[in-house]
N, C-alpha and C positions, 0 to 999 in steps of 0.2 A: 795356131792363132787362138788367143784367149777369147772366150765368149763373154761379151759385155753383159752385165747384169743391169736390168732396168727395174726401177721401183717407183711406186707411188703410194703415199700414205695420206690418209685424211680422217678426221674425226667429225662425226655428225651428231647433232642433238637428237635425242629420242623423240621423234614426232612422226606423224603420218606422211610427211613429205620426205623423210629420210631415204626411203627406197628410191624414189624418183631422183633425188639429188645424187645418190650413190651411183645410179646408172649413168647420169650425165657426166660425172667426174671420171668414172671408169671408161666410158666411151671416148672421152677426151684424151685420157692417158693412152689407151690402146691406139688411138689415131696418131698420137705423137710418136709412138713406137713403130709405126709403119703398118698397122693392121688396117685392112680395108673393111668398111662397115658391112659389106655383104658376105664376109667370111663366116662360116658356121661357128668358128671358135669365139667370135665376138658375140653372137647371139647367145651361145651357151654360157659364156662368162656373165653376160648381163642377167640372164635368167637365174643363174646360181647366186649371183650377188643380190638380186632382188629378194629371193627366198630367204637368204641368210639375214639380211638387214631387216626384213619384215618380221622374222622370228624374234630377233633381238628387240625390236620395237614392241611387239605384242607381249613378249614374256618377261622382258627384263626392265620394263619401264619403271617399276617401283624402286629398284635398287641401282639402276644404271642411268645416269643423266646423258651419257654419250655412247655412241657406237663407234669403235675404231675399225677402219677398213685399210687393208694393205693389198696391193697388187705387186707381183714381181714376175719378171720374165728372165729366165736364165737357162741356157742350154736347151732351148726348145720346150721348156716346161713353163706353163703359166700357173702361178699360185695366187689364189684368192683367199684372204684370211679376214674373218670378221670377229671382233672381240667385244664382249660386254662384261659387266661386273656381276651378273647373276650367277650364283653357285651351281644351279642345276645343269647337268650335262645331258642334253637330249639324245634320244636314240631314234632312228627312223622307225616308223610304225609299219607293220605289215599291212597287207590288204585289209582295209577296214571300212565300215560304212560311216565312220565318224567324219564329221565335216572338217575337222582340224587334224593336223599331224601328217599331212601328205607332203609338205614342203621339203622336209629333210630327206624323205624317200626320193623325191624328184631329183634333189641335189646328188644323192648317191648314184642314181641311174644315169644322170647326165655325165658325171665324172667317169663312170665306168665305160660309157660309150666313147669317151674321148681318151681312153687308155689311162685314166688317172684313178685317184682315190680320195677319200675324205677321212680326216681324223680329227679328233677332239683333243685339245691341249688344255687341261685345267691349269689355272694360275698357281704358281708356287708361292706360298705364304700369304696369299690374298684369296678372297672369293672372286670367282670369275672364270672365264674360259675363252678360248679362241677356237673357232671352227675353221679348219684349214682344208682347202680343196686344191689338189694338185692335178692339173690336166696333163696327161701323159706326154712323153717325149715325141716331138714331131707334130703334135696336134696344135701347137701354138707357135707358128712361125709367121712373123710379119711379112708383108709384101716386100720382096727384095728391092733394095735401093741400089743406085749405081755403085758397082763395086762389090755388092753382096752376092753370095752364091745362093741360088734358090733352094729352098728345102721343101719337104713334102707338105702338102696342104691338109687341112682337116678333112675327114671323110664326108662325102656328101650325104645329105638326108638327115642330119642331126635335128634340124628344126622340124622336118616332117615327122620324125619319130616322136619328138616332144609334143607336137600338136596332136598326134594320134593318141598318145598316152593321156594327155589332158582331156581329150574328148571322152575317152573311156572312163576316166576318173569322174568327170562331170556327169556322164550318163549314169554311172553307179550311184553317185550321190543323189541325183534327182530321183532315180528309181526307189532308193531307200526312203527319201523324203515322202514320195507318193505313198509308199507302203505304210509308213508311220501315220500319215494323215488319214488314210483309209481306216486304219486300226482305231485311231482316235475318234473318227466320225462314227464308226460302228459301236464304239463304247458309249457314245452319246445317245444313239438310237436305243440301245439296250437298257438305258437307265430309265426308271420310272420318274415322272415329274410330279 
């Protein structure tokens, strides 16, 4: 029996509302494909999409008027792709105290938890790139409809792991901010007036 391929494509203007609009459109597409909103793969997909669209809005706004988003479901693999016209190909940052740069790392970790991967596809002949996230086989199975055979669901705890990670990252960023503020205040006290 052939596996049907389901796709959804949309383009969004580069604005602060783009991430929210991308989430709404993606949630609607996943719902039409039979995914229940409470499934971990839906939350994971929406977080990944939010991070990628936000990165495009923040970093590609000067050269890219639109952000292209594609979702595809085929053979139990859910693919999320976000395209912009900025030539820079980002890399996930390692553990850092920097306030920025954690989004792509979160995307890599979430994809790995779902048995998937992330790759960057530079445009041929043009400036720009597409960040493609493939969530592994079996992690993206819609709720069975009448006549469908049920497949394995995504592993439990994905959202809990994400929340724990985000809490640790926020705590590290706040601790670093307090350290920098104390250093700055001590430098003010040490200065003669």
